[in-house]
N, C-alpha and C positions, 0 to 999 in steps of 0.2 A: 787342772783336776787334778786331787792328790793322787801320790804314786803308791797305791795298794790294789789288791786284786780285786776283782768284778766276782759279785755272786751271777745269779742266773737274772736275778731282779734289774739289777743296777746294769749288768750288760745287756740287757732288752731294752732298757731305756735310752743307753747310750749309742744302740745302734739302731732305735726305732723299731726293732721286732717285739713282738709277745712272748711272754716268759717260756710259755710253751714251748715255740718255735727254737727259743736259743737250746731248750734241755732236750727237746728231739734232737739238733745239729751235735748235742756233746754226747749224746748216747749213741751215736751213731758214728764217733769218730771221727766228725766233717768239723769241730773246733778244738782246738788246742786247749785243755784243762787237766783237771785233776778233782778226784774227790777228797773232800776232807770231812772226818765226820760223817760220810755220808750225804755232803752238800757239794754242788762243783762251784767251784771256783777257777777263775782265771785271770792269768798274770798280764798286765798292760800291755808288758813286752812282747807276749806273745799272740794276743789281739793284734795289736797294730801288723805283726807281721804277715798275721794271716790276712787282714785287709790286703796289705802291701802286694799281697800274690793273687787275690782276688781282681786287684787294679790292672796286675800284667796282664790277666787272662780275659780281662772282659772287653768287648767291642764298643763303640762310641754311643750307643744307646747305654748300656750298661754302665758307662763311665759316667754320663750324664747323672744316673740314677745314685750312682758311686758319690759325686761330689755333693747331691743335695743330703744324703744320708749324712756325707763328713761334716757339711755345714751347719746341720741340725745338732749334732754331737759336739760342736765347740763355739757356743752361743758366745762366748767371750772371744772367741775371733769373727766377729758377723762382719768384718770388712771381705768384699769379694776378693777371691784371688784375682791378683794385676798382674800380668809379664810386664806392664811398664815400669812395677816398681821394684819388681823382683830380677828383672834382666837388664842389668847396666851394659852399658855398649862397651866400656872394656873391659868386660868380660865375656867379649866373644873374639874368636880368633877365625878367621877365614884368609888364609889355609890354616889349621892346626900342624905344627912342626912336630909329627911324630909318625912312624913307621911301622912300630910294632904295641903289640898291647903293654909292654911295660910302660914305654915312652910315654903311649896316651894319658896312665893315670900320672904320670910325675907331670907330665904338659898342662894336663887340666887342674893339678894342685897351683902348677906355678902359676898359672892364667888366673886364677879363682885368688890366689893371691895378690896380683899387681891390680884388682879392684879397691885395695885398702881396707876389707874387709873380712878378709881370713888373718889370722895372728900367726898360725902355724901350719905352713902348708906340708910339713913333713907328717906332722900328725896325723893330719888330713889325709893325705896319701898312703900312709900305714891303715888308714881306717878304711878307706876307699877298698885297696887291696883284699884287705880280711872279707870284704863282702865281698868282693867278686869272686874268692877262695869258695864263700859258701854256695852261692850260684851264681852263673853268670847273668849280666843285667840286658845283655846284647838279645835285640826282637828280630825276628824274621824280616824286619822292613829296614835293617842297615841302621837303626838307633841303638844305641845305648844308652839308659840311665842310669848315671853313675850316682851312688850314694852311700855315705857311712851305714854301718848296720843300725847305729841310734844317733840322734842328734847331737850336735857337738856344739851347746850353747858357749861354753865357757871359750869357744876359740874364734868366736864369730862377731862382726860387728854388730849383722842384723841378718836377718834370715835373704839369701839371694840366690842367682842359679846363674852358672856358665857352662858357656855352647864353643866346643869345638869342631869344625866340620874338616876332616882330612883332605886330601887331595885323591886318596885312592884309598879303596876299602883294605880293612884288617882284618885278619883272623881274630877275634873277640872272644870266643865263645858260644858264637848266636846256633841255635837250633839249625840243623842241616848244611852247617858248611857258609852259611851266610857271612859275606864280608861287612864289616861295621864301617860306618865314615862320618857316623853325625852322632856327638857323645855332648848328652847334658849331663851336668854335674850340678845335683841339686842338695843345697846348702841349708840345712832347718833348725830352728832354735826350740822346737819341739816336735812330739808324735804328733798333735792333729793337724800341724802346719807343715809339715813333712808329707801327711797322706793327704792332703788338699792340694798340694802343689803336686806332686805323683800323678793324683789324678786329672789336676788341669793338661799339666806336659802330655802324660800319656793319651788324652783326648784329642790334644793337637796333631800329633805324629802318627793318627789314625789317620789323618788325610794325607793320601800318596801324590797328589797334586801341590801340599804344601809341601813335601819332601822335597820334588822335582825343583821348585824355586828355590828352596834353598840350597840344596846342591849345585845351581847353576848361579849362585850369586855371586858376586864378585869382592864385595866389601862387607864389613861388620855392620854399617850403618844399613845396608840393605836386607841384610841378617834379619836385625832389629824390626826395621821397618814392616815386613812379611809375616813375622810371629805377632808383634802389635796388631797390625790389621785382621789377622784370623782370631785372636786372642779375643777382640773386641766385638766377633758375633757371638761369644758365649755370655756378654753383660746382660 
């Protein structure tokens, strides 16, 4: 998709909505946009951030609907999201050796680099810190979905996910003071792929039983198997 602004019609087509819905959302301040010559224009970056926020607020049913919308919006990426391809076992650490928020971010970048799919872990670490400074990705269920503000394709061999589980919970900015112990690091090569991956992982971690099983797992291979088994139920 070219890196240019959406207008009302193109954004409606992208989100599989009718133009009148887009215009109404924008007029009410519920969509990030600006008027140019009396016509709405929407930055792709801002729309993708808006979608990211909606993913963070959705329940399982809403996430399933969001996945469908995002799949339709990116026909050039018709393959289904597959954790079997995105989550290398080398990118899983159980336990992750980290006891502070700062160390979690650096340890996750190091873990990602250990897969051989990340060229510059320091650049990723800085990008993740900047994203967390904007708004923490920690959720009330003890999971954080780390990622840069925008995809970093030139720093990656391919899109992939890393996962670390700490031995104890860590203050990570979650609401209500909830501690965080499960850390996903999403590395994407483009915005549509990032949103689709974020929606799938977000959907997985709404499963409290799965989270309990991950916390009790004793090895990277056990964590890998648990996630792949649950992921296959969405195929």
